C-alpha positions in Angstrom: -16.1 53.4 -35.5 -12.8 54.9 -35.8 -13.2 57.6 -38.5 -9.6 59.4 -40.0 -10.5 62.8 -41.5 -8.3 65.8 -42.4 -12.0 67.8 -42.1 -12.6 71.2 -43.3 -10.5 73.6 -41.1 -12.0 76.3 -39.2 -9.4 78.7 -40.7 -6.1 79.5 -38.9 -6.1 80.3 -35.5 -3.3 81.5 -33.3 -2.2 79.4 -30.4 -1.5 81.3 -27.4 2.1 81.1 -27.5 1.9 82.4 -31.1 -0.4 85.4 -29.2 1.9 85.7 -26.9 5.2 86.0 -29.2 3.5 88.9 -31.1 1.8 90.7 -28.2 4.0 90.9 -25.7 6.9 93.3 -27.1 3.9 95.8 -27.2 2.8 95.0 -24.0 6.1 95.6 -22.6 6.7 98.9 -24.5 3.2 100.3 -23.2 5.0 99.1 -19.6 8.5 100.7 -19.9 8.1 103.5 -22.5 10.4 101.6 -25.0 9.1 101.0 -28.8 8.0 97.8 -29.3 10.3 97.3 -32.2 13.0 98.0 -29.8 12.1 95.3 -27.2 11.8 92.6 -29.6 15.4 92.2 -29.7 17.7 89.9 -27.8 19.2 92.7 -25.3 17.6 96.0 -25.0 19.5 99.3 -25.1 20.0 101.0 -21.6 19.2 104.7 -22.3 20.1 105.8 -18.9 16.3 107.2 -18.2 14.7 103.6 -18.3 16.1 100.4 -17.2 16.6 97.5 -19.4 14.0 94.5 -19.4 14.0 91.2 -18.8 11.0 89.0 -19.2 9.8 85.6 -19.9 6.4 83.7 -19.7 6.9 80.1 -18.8 4.5 77.3 -19.8 3.8 74.2 -17.8 2.5 71.5 -20.4 2.1 67.9 -18.8 4.4 68.5 -16.4 7.3 69.9 -18.4 8.4 73.4 -18.4 9.1 75.4 -21.3 9.9 79.1 -22.2 7.0 80.3 -24.3 8.5 84.2 -24.5 11.8 85.7 -23.8 12.7 89.1 -24.0 16.2 90.9 -23.3 19.2 89.4 -22.6 19.3 85.7 -23.3 19.1 83.4 -20.8 22.1 81.0 -19.6 20.8 77.6 -19.3 21.6 77.7 -15.8 18.9 80.8 -15.7 16.8 78.4 -17.9 16.3 76.0 -15.2 16.4 78.9 -12.2 13.7 80.4 -14.5 11.6 77.3 -14.6 12.0 76.3 -11.0 10.7 80.1 -10.1 8.0 79.3 -12.3 6.8 76.2 -10.6 6.8 78.0 -7.1 4.8 81.1 -8.0 1.7 78.7 -9.9 2.1 76.6 -6.6 2.2 79.4 -4.1 -0.4 81.9 -6.2 2.3 84.4 -5.1 5.2 86.8 -6.4 8.1 84.7 -5.8 11.5 86.5 -6.0 14.9 84.4 -7.0 17.9 86.5 -8.2 17.2 89.3 -10.3 13.6 87.8 -11.4 10.2 88.1 -9.7 8.1 85.4 -10.5 4.1 85.2 -10.8 1.3 83.2 -12.3 -0.7 85.0 -15.0 -3.7 85.6 -12.8 -3.3 86.8 -9.2 -5.9 85.2 -6.9 -6.2 88.1 -5.0 -7.8 90.2 -7.6 -11.4 88.4 -7.8 -12.5 90.3 -11.0 -9.5 88.8 -13.2 -10.5 85.7 -11.2 -13.9 85.5 -12.4 -12.9 86.7 -16.0 -10.6 83.7 -16.4 -13.5 81.2 -17.1 -12.2 77.6 -16.3 -14.1 76.0 -18.6 -12.9 78.2 -21.3 -9.1 78.2 -19.9 -8.8 75.2 -18.0 -5.1 75.2 -17.9 -4.9 79.3 -17.1 -2.6 78.9 -14.5 0.1 76.8 -16.2 1.6 80.2 -17.4 4.2 82.3 -15.4 5.7 85.4 -15.9 9.1 86.5 -15.2 10.2 90.0 -14.7 13.4 91.8 -14.3 13.9 95.1 -14.4 17.4 97.1 -14.0 19.0 93.6 -13.0 16.5 93.4 -10.1 13.0 91.4 -9.4 10.6 94.0 -10.9 8.3 95.2 -8.4 5.3 93.5 -6.9 2.7 96.2 -8.4 4.2 96.3 -11.4 4.5 92.5 -12.4 1.1 92.2 -10.8 -0.3 94.7 -13.3 1.6 93.2 -16.6 0.1 89.4 -15.4 -3.2 90.7 -14.9 -3.2 93.0 -18.4 -1.7 89.6 -20.0 -4.5 87.3 -18.6 -7.2 89.6 -19.4 -5.6 90.0 -23.0 -5.4 86.0 -23.3 -9.0 85.6 -22.3 -10.5 88.1 -24.4 -8.3 86.5 -27.1 -9.5 82.5 -26.3 -13.1 83.9 -26.1 -13.3 85.6 -29.4 -11.7 82.1 -30.6 -13.6 79.9 -28.7 -16.9 82.1 -29.8 -15.9 81.8 -33.4 -15.1 78.1 -33.1 -18.2 77.1 -31.4 -20.4 79.1 -34.3 -18.4 76.9 -36.8 -18.8 73.9 -35.0 -22.8 74.6 -34.2 -23.0 75.3 -38.3 -21.2 72.3 -39.4 -23.4 70.0 -37.2 -26.3 71.0 -38.2 -25.4 70.8 -41.8 -24.4 67.2 -41.0 -27.5 66.6 -38.7 -29.6 67.3 -41.7 -27.8 64.9 -44.2 -27.9 62.1 -41.3 -31.8 61.7 -41.5 -31.5 61.0 -45.5 -29.1 58.2 -44.4 -31.0 54.7 -44.3 -27.6 52.5 -44.2 -26.7 52.2 -40.8 -22.9 52.1 -41.7 -23.0 55.2 -43.5 -24.6 56.8 -40.9 -22.0 56.0 -38.3 -19.5 57.1 -40.4 -20.8 60.2 -41.1 -21.1 61.0 -37.2 -17.7 60.0 -36.9 -16.1 61.9 -39.4 -18.0 64.7 -38.5 -16.8 64.4 -34.7 -13.4 64.5 -36.6 -14.0 67.7 -38.0 -15.3 69.6 -35.4 -12.8 68.7 -32.8 -9.9 68.9 -35.0 -9.0 65.3 -33.8 -7.3 62.5 -35.4 -9.9 59.8 -34.9 -13.5 59.2 -33.5 -15.3 56.4 -32.7 -19.1 55.3 -32.0 -19.5 52.3 -29.4 -22.9 50.9 -29.4 -24.1 48.9 -26.3 -25.0 45.2 -26.8 -26.7 44.4 -23.4 -27.0 41.0 -23.9 -22.9 40.4 -24.1 -21.7 43.0 -21.9 -19.8 44.2 -24.5 -19.6 47.8 -26.7 -19.1 47.6 -30.3 -17.3 49.8 -33.0 -17.6 49.2 -36.5 -16.2 49.0 -39.1 -12.9 49.4 -37.0 -9.8 50.8 -39.2 -7.0 48.2 -38.5 -9.1 46.2 -36.9 -9.3 42.2 -38.4 -13.1 41.9 -39.4 -12.9 45.7 -38.9 -15.1 45.7 -35.6 -13.8 46.7 -32.5 -15.4 45.3 -29.0 -14.0 46.0 -25.4 -15.9 45.1 -22.4 -18.6 47.5 -21.3 -16.4 48.2 -17.9 -13.1 48.5 -19.3 -10.9 51.8 -20.0 -12.3 55.1 -20.2 -14.7 54.4 -22.4 -16.3 51.7 -19.7 -15.6 54.6 -17.3 -18.1 56.7 -19.3 -20.8 53.8 -19.7 -20.6 53.0 -16.1 -21.0 56.6 -14.8 -22.7 58.1 -17.5 -20.3 61.0 -17.4 -17.5 62.7 -19.6 -14.1 61.6 -19.5 -10.8 63.1 -20.9 -7.2 62.3 -20.5 -3.7 63.1 -22.1 -0.4 61.6 -22.4 2.1 62.0 -19.7 0.0 62.1 -16.8 -0.1 59.5 -13.7 -3.1 57.8 -15.0 -1.3 56.3 -18.4 -2.8 53.1 -18.3 -6.1 54.0 -18.2 -5.8 53.6 -21.9 -6.1 50.3 -23.5 -2.3 50.0 -25.5 -3.5 47.0 -26.7 -6.1 48.4 -29.1 -3.2 50.9 -30.0 -0.4 48.2 -30.7 -2.7 46.3 -32.8 -3.6 49.3 -35.2 -0.1 50.4 -35.1 -1.1 53.6 -33.5 -0.5 55.7 -30.6 -3.0 57.2 -28.1 -2.1 60.6 -27.2 -5.1 62.3 -26.0 -8.6 61.2 -25.8 -12.0 62.1 -25.1 -15.3 59.8 -23.9 -19.0 61.2 -23.8 -21.9 59.3 -23.1 -24.7 58.8 -25.9 -28.3 59.1 -24.3 -31.4 58.5 -26.2 -34.7 60.5 -25.6 -35.8 57.9 -22.7 -32.3 59.2 -21.0 -30.8 55.7 -21.6 -27.2 55.3 -22.0 -27.3 53.4 -25.5 -22.9 53.8 -26.4 -20.0 56.2 -25.7 -18.5 58.8 -28.1 -14.6 59.0 -28.5 -12.5 61.3 -29.9 -8.6 60.8 -30.2 -5.5 62.7 -30.5 -6.6 66.4 -30.5 -4.6 68.6 -32.9 -1.4 69.6 -31.6 -1.2 72.4 -33.7 -4.7 74.4 -32.9 -4.8 76.4 -29.5 -5.6 73.7 -27.4 -1.2 72.2 -27.9 -2.9 68.5 -28.4 -5.2 68.8 -25.1 -8.7 68.2 -25.2 -10.5 70.8 -23.0 -13.8 71.1 -21.4 -15.1 73.2 -24.6 -14.5 70.0 -26.7 -16.5 68.5 -23.8 -19.3 70.6 -24.8 -18.9 70.2 -28.3 -18.9 66.1 -28.4 -21.8 65.9 -25.7 -24.0 68.2 -28.0 -22.8 66.0 -31.0 -23.6 63.0 -29.3 -27.0 64.3 -28.4 -27.3 64.9 -32.6 -25.8 61.6 -33.3 -28.1 59.7 -30.5 -31.2 61.3 -32.2 -30.1 60.5 -35.8 -29.6 57.1 -34.9 -33.1 56.7 -33.2 -34.8 58.0 -35.8 -32.8 55.9 -38.7 -33.9 52.9 -36.5 -37.6 54.2 -36.3 -37.6 54.5 -40.0 -36.3 51.1 -40.8 -38.8 49.5 -38.3 -41.9 51.6 -40.1 -40.6 50.8 -43.4 -40.6 47.2 -42.7 -44.1 47.7 -41.2 -45.1 49.4 -44.0 -43.6 46.7 -46.6 -45.3 44.1 -44.5 -48.7 45.6 -44.4 -48.3 46.2 -48.3 -47.4 42.7 -48.6 -50.3 41.4 -46.8 -52.8 43.6 -49.0 -51.3 42.1 -52.1 -51.6 38.7 -51.0 -55.2 39.6 -49.5 -57.0 39.5 -53.0 -54.3 37.7 -55.4 -55.4 36.4 -58.7 -56.3 32.9 -58.7 -56.8 31.0 -61.6 -55.0 29.2 -64.2 -57.0 29.2 -67.4 -55.4 30.6 -70.5 -57.2 34.1 -70.3 -56.2 34.5 -66.8 -52.8 33.6 -67.6 -52.5 36.0 -70.4 -54.2 38.6 -67.9 -51.6 38.1 -65.1 -48.9 38.6 -67.9 -50.4 42.0 -69.4 -51.4 43.3 -65.6 -47.5 42.8 -65.0 -46.1 44.6 -68.0 -48.6 47.6 -67.7 -48.0 47.9 -64.2 -44.4 49.2 -64.7 -46.0 52.4 -66.5 -47.7 54.7 -65.5 -50.1 54.6 -68.6 -54.0 54.7 -67.8 -55.4 51.5 -67.6 -59.7 50.5 -68.4 -60.7 47.1 -67.1 -63.9 45.8 -68.5 -66.1 42.7 -67.5 -69.7 41.7 -65.6 -70.2 42.8 -62.3 -68.3 40.5 -59.7 -65.8 39.3 -62.0 -63.1 40.9 -59.6 -62.1 44.2 -61.5 -61.1 45.9 -58.4 -59.1 42.8 -57.2 -57.2 43.6 -61.2 -56.7 47.1 -60.2 -55.4 46.1 -56.7 -52.9 43.5 -58.4 -51.6 45.9 -61.0 -51.2 48.8 -58.1 -49.1 46.6 -55.6 -47.3 45.7 -58.6 -46.1 48.8 -59.8 -43.6 51.4 -58.3 -46.5 53.3 -56.6 -47.1 50.1 -54.3 -45.9 52.4 -51.4 -48.5 55.1 -52.2 -52.2 55.0 -51.4 -54.9 52.8 -53.2 -58.3 54.9 -53.4 -61.5 53.1 -54.8 -64.5 55.4 -55.6 -67.9 53.6 -56.9 -68.7 56.6 -59.7 -72.2 54.9 -60.0 -73.0 55.4 -56.5 -72.5 59.3 -56.6 -75.0 61.7 -57.8 -73.5 64.1 -60.0 -74.4 67.2 -57.5 -71.7 65.0 -54.9 -69.0 64.1 -57.8 -67.2 67.0 -57.8 -67.0 67.4 -54.3 -66.2 63.6 -54.0 -63.3 63.4 -56.5 -61.8 67.3 -56.1 -62.7 68.2 -52.5 -64.2 71.5 -51.1 -63.5 74.2 -49.2 -65.3 75.3 -46.1 -68.5 77.3 -46.7 -68.6 76.0 -50.6 -72.2 74.4 -50.0 -74.6 74.5 -47.1 -73.2 71.0 -45.4 -69.4 72.3 -46.0 -68.6 73.0 -42.1 -64.6 72.4 -43.3 -62.6 71.5 -45.7 -62.0 68.6 -47.1 -59.4 66.5 -49.7 -61.0 64.8 -52.6 -60.1 61.2 -53.6 -57.3 62.7 -56.1 -55.8 64.3 -53.3 -55.9 61.1 -51.1 -54.4 59.3 -54.0 -51.6 61.5 -54.6 -48.3 59.8 -55.3 -50.6 56.4 -55.3 -53.4 54.6 -57.9 -57.1 55.7 -57.9 -59.5 53.4 -59.3 -62.8 54.5 -60.5 -65.5 51.7 -60.4 -68.5 51.9 -62.7 -67.0 54.7 -64.6 -69.8 54.3 -67.5 -72.3 55.6 -65.3 -70.8 59.1 -64.4 -72.7 62.0 -65.4 -71.6 64.1 -68.6 -70.9 67.0 -66.2 -68.9 64.5 -64.1 -67.0 63.1 -67.2 -66.0 66.4 -68.5 -64.8 68.0 -65.2 -62.9 64.2 -65.1 -61.6 64.6 -68.3 -59.8 67.9 -67.6 -57.8 66.8 -64.4 -56.5 63.5 -66.3 -55.2 65.8 -68.9 -54.0 69.0 -66.4 -52.6 67.0 -63.4 -54.7 69.8 -61.3 -57.9 69.8 -59.1 -59.7 72.8 -58.0 -61.7 72.0 -54.9 -65.0 72.9 -54.7 -65.2 76.7 -53.8 -61.9 77.2 -53.7 -59.8 78.9 -56.5 -56.2 77.3 -56.0 -55.0 74.4 -58.6 -54.0 71.6 -56.6 -50.8 69.5 -58.4 -51.7 65.4 -57.8 -49.7 62.7 -59.4 -52.5 60.1 -59.2 -52.5 57.1 -61.5 -55.9 56.5 -62.9 -57.2 52.9 -63.4 -61.1 52.9 -64.5 -63.4 50.0 -64.8 -66.7 49.3 -66.3 -69.2 46.6 -66.9 -71.2 48.8 -69.5 -70.5 48.7 -73.5 -69.0 52.5 -73.7 -68.9 52.1 -77.5 -72.4 51.7 -77.5 -72.9 54.6 -74.6 -70.3 56.9 -77.2 -72.7 56.0 -79.8 -75.8 57.4 -77.4 -74.3 60.1 -76.9 -73.8 59.1 -73.4 -70.6 58.7 -73.0 -67.4 61.4 -74.0 -65.4 59.7 -76.9 -62.5 61.8 -75.7 -62.7 61.0 -71.9 -63.1 57.4 -73.7 -60.0 57.4 -75.3 -58.0 59.3 -72.4 -58.9 56.1 -70.4 -58.6 53.4 -72.8 -54.6 53.6 -73.2 -54.2 50.0 -72.1 -57.7 47.6 -72.1 -57.9 44.6 -70.1 -61.1 42.1 -69.7 -61.8 40.0 -67.3 -64.1 37.2 -68.6 -67.5 35.8 -66.7 -66.6 33.7 -64.0 -68.6 30.4 -65.9 -66.1 30.6 -68.8 -63.0 29.8 -66.6 -63.7 26.2 -66.1 -61.1 24.4 -63.5 -60.6 27.8 -62.3 -63.9 27.5 -60.4 -63.0 25.3 -58.1 -59.5 26.6 -57.7 -61.2 29.8 -56.6 -64.2 27.9 -54.3 -61.4 26.1 -52.2 -59.2 29.5 -51.8 -62.3 31.1 -50.8 -63.2 28.1 -48.4 -59.7 28.3 -46.9 -59.7 31.9 -46.4 -63.0 31.9 -44.4 -62.2 28.9 -42.4 -59.1 30.6 -41.3 -61.0 34.0 -40.4 -63.1 31.9 -38.4 -60.9 29.5 -36.8 -62.3 26.2 -38.3 -61.0 23.1 -39.9 -61.0 23.5 -43.5 -63.9 20.9 -45.1 -63.0 19.0 -48.3 -65.3 19.5 -51.3 -66.7 16.6 -52.2 -67.8 15.4 -55.5 -71.6 16.7 -55.6 -70.8 19.6 -54.6 -68.0 20.2 -57.1 -70.5 19.1 -59.8 -72.6 21.7 -58.5 -70.3 24.4 -58.5 -69.1 23.5 -62.0 -72.7 23.5 -63.4 -74.2 26.6 -62.0 -74.0 29.7 -64.3 -72.7 32.3 -61.6 -74.8 35.1 -63.2 -73.1 37.0 -60.3 -69.5 35.7 -61.1 -66.7 35.3 -58.4 -68.5 37.8 -56.0 -71.6 35.3 -55.8 -68.9 32.4 -55.5 -67.3 34.6 -52.5 -71.1 34.8 -50.8 -71.8 31.5 -51.6 -68.5 29.9 -49.8 -68.6 32.0 -47.0 -71.9 31.0 -46.4 -71.0 27.6 -46.2 -68.2 28.3 -44.0 -70.4 29.5 -41.0 -73.3 27.5 -41.5 -71.7 24.1 -41.9 -69.6 22.4 -39.5 -68.8 18.8 -41.0 -65.4 17.6 -42.4 -66.6 17.7 -46.4 -69.2 19.6 -47.8 -71.5 18.4 -50.0 -74.4 19.9 -53.1 -76.5 20.5 -49.8 -74.6 22.6 -48.0 -73.7 24.9 -50.8 -77.6 25.7 -50.7 -77.0 26.2 -54.4 -79.7 24.9 -56.9 -79.3 25.5 -60.6 -83.4 26.5 -60.8 -82.8 28.8 -57.7 -79.5 30.7 -59.3 -81.9 31.3 -62.3 -84.3 33.4 -60.0 -87.8 33.4 -60.2 -87.7 32.7 -64.2 -87.7 28.8 -63.7 -90.8 28.2 -61.5 -92.7 31.1 -63.1 -93.0 29.3 -65.8 -94.2 26.5 -64.4 -90.9 24.7 -65.1 -89.6 21.5 -63.3 -86.6 23.0 -60.9 -83.3 20.8 -62.0 -82.0 19.9 -58.3 -79.1 17.9 -58.3 -79.4 14.5 -58.6 -78.9 13.9 -55.2 -80.9 16.8 -53.7 -84.5 15.8 -52.0 -86.1 18.9 -50.4 -89.2 19.7 -48.8 -91.4 22.5 -50.0 -90.4 25.2 -47.0 -86.7 24.4 -48.0 -87.4 24.7 -51.7 -89.2 28.2 -50.8 -86.3 29.1 -48.6 -83.6 28.4 -51.2 -85.5 29.9 -53.9 -85.5 33.4 -51.3 -81.8 32.9 -51.0 -81.1 32.7 -54.6 -83.6 35.5 -55.7 -82.0 37.9 -53.2 -78.5 37.1 -54.1 -79.3 37.9 -58.0 -80.7 40.8 -56.8 -77.5 42.6 -54.7 -75.4 40.8 -57.5 -77.4 42.8 -60.1 -77.1 46.0 -58.1 -73.5 45.7 -57.8 -73.5 45.1 -54.2 -75.5 48.3 -53.6 -77.6 46.8 -50.6 -80.1 50.0 -50.4 -80.5 49.8 -54.6 -81.2 45.8 -54.2 -83.6 46.6 -51.1 -85.4 48.6 -53.3 -85.6 46.3 -56.3 -86.9 43.5 -53.9 -89.7 45.8 -52.3 -88.0 46.2 -49.1 -86.6 49.0 -47.2 -82.9 48.3 -46.2 -83.2 47.3 -42.6 -85.8 44.8 -43.6 -83.7 43.1 -46.5 -81.1 42.9 -43.7 -83.1 41.0 -40.8 -84.7 38.7 -44.2 -81.4 38.0 -44.8 -80.5 36.8 -41.1 -83.6 34.7 -41.0 -82.5 33.0 -44.1 -79.4 32.1 -43.0 -77.5 34.5 -45.5 -74.2 36.4 -44.2 -75.5 40.2 -43.6 -73.4 42.8 -42.6 -74.4 46.1 -42.4 
């Protein structure tokens, strides 16, 4: 994309011509014994002891010769033409040439290898385009004198250029690094490319810069947005012009007007933009794998600086280095965009995996209130029986909030004994206790920038409640065994099935912690009180598990719907989910009946109905033998125990008088879903 910019100037830099005009009187004064002031005039006095000096420095620019400096008697037009011819001949022959009263020599004597080595061609690619003319007393200057003067002028120019190049390169490197740091913060593609092009104009001190990125499918190079081009997009073939040469060869190319290869520049583009390209530099852009992904082009070097409007090899190094930074920024931005899209896709999938299903009035109100509180950072207390979906609601609030890109960390407080609670929530340092073999982050640190869900907070020990309150008020955690406070930015959502007001009255729950957590309270109703939502949830789980195992989704028939609606669902949504998961694995028909659900009202009520000698109220279409009734009773009894223990299999096994592994084995024998 072309970009125009005036840039921040490096500061005034003297061109070679200006330096020669300023310093030549001093050098000639040292040579002749005349004062610099006397030598600066157009005519020089002849004191009888020192010969009159006529000296000129001639420069070749784009096949044209011009007089850069002249001292002594002013030359006539004929002498100027003659001096240019002598200068050209001296440069071509690399030797002293004498014509008339002048001796001429290129500024560096090729026989002097030390001087030639000092004339670094990368720093001074056009040094031999200068020639020195010298006349002493109306005669050509002696060869030793003109050679000595040429060598000293060349050395002086080398030192001058080295100093200016060093200052320029330091400024360029600093400027590029400052820009590169800003590029890492840009996510907009056009803004990034525009900033890169502006940086190129600034460090190269050129009029325009263009970034062409390759379109492999169409074999085109695309620069966007292009100034002066209809539609703001400039496209060229990937093998056309100087840019195409760079793309095909992978090597830098540079060009200036007035040469024999003027047709290498596409003048059609100049005409379309009402623009004139006078000089051009293009370098390849390679990614980390060494692939050429585009071409970086600079146009029209500043004519007022020491380059005289022509790009040189120093500029090649500068633009090549800038291309490395630009390519890294482009690749980094593309990677960030891909990662952001992947993150957003995963977050959307996580949000959609546990939706709040239901059209009951209480659920609609709950969904609205959850949406309102999600936009804040207020603490939320979720109340409801086991299995009603408290964690699902907490996740819904998290994914609707500005913290959705942060982590969602869930902790079951009932499963943590007081001795482990502090380490689990706040972390510990190495050696803090016997098993602390290394430092470990706590849940608060892991949830930093996101949401921490504290489930069953009513079962937390009194000591744990006090420590939790302190963190909620100060937003600081201190690891066990540590002393450094660690700031945390965490939103806390707590949940419980306990009557906290009663626990407060019994001194089992801190009142101040209750008020700190209960800024906003949301209550989930039991599944049995949600009417037709039970069928909606059943169909949702049916579709979910069938898609998971790759089977066609069966239809719930009337008997199945009646059985589902008549069941009391003591385990709420969790029990319904387990029931549907079981039938998806154990049935294969196109429809699901009451028998397939293995769900009996009496069995769901556990041993209470059978132990009392009451008749089990089976569905009106159900007929089961004693073995099946026994199996159904065991299934229901185990499900009830698991539900009452909040899904804690170890606790459920203990309640049933079994070891955990024996419980899993029994569940598999009964055809229940059992995954350790």
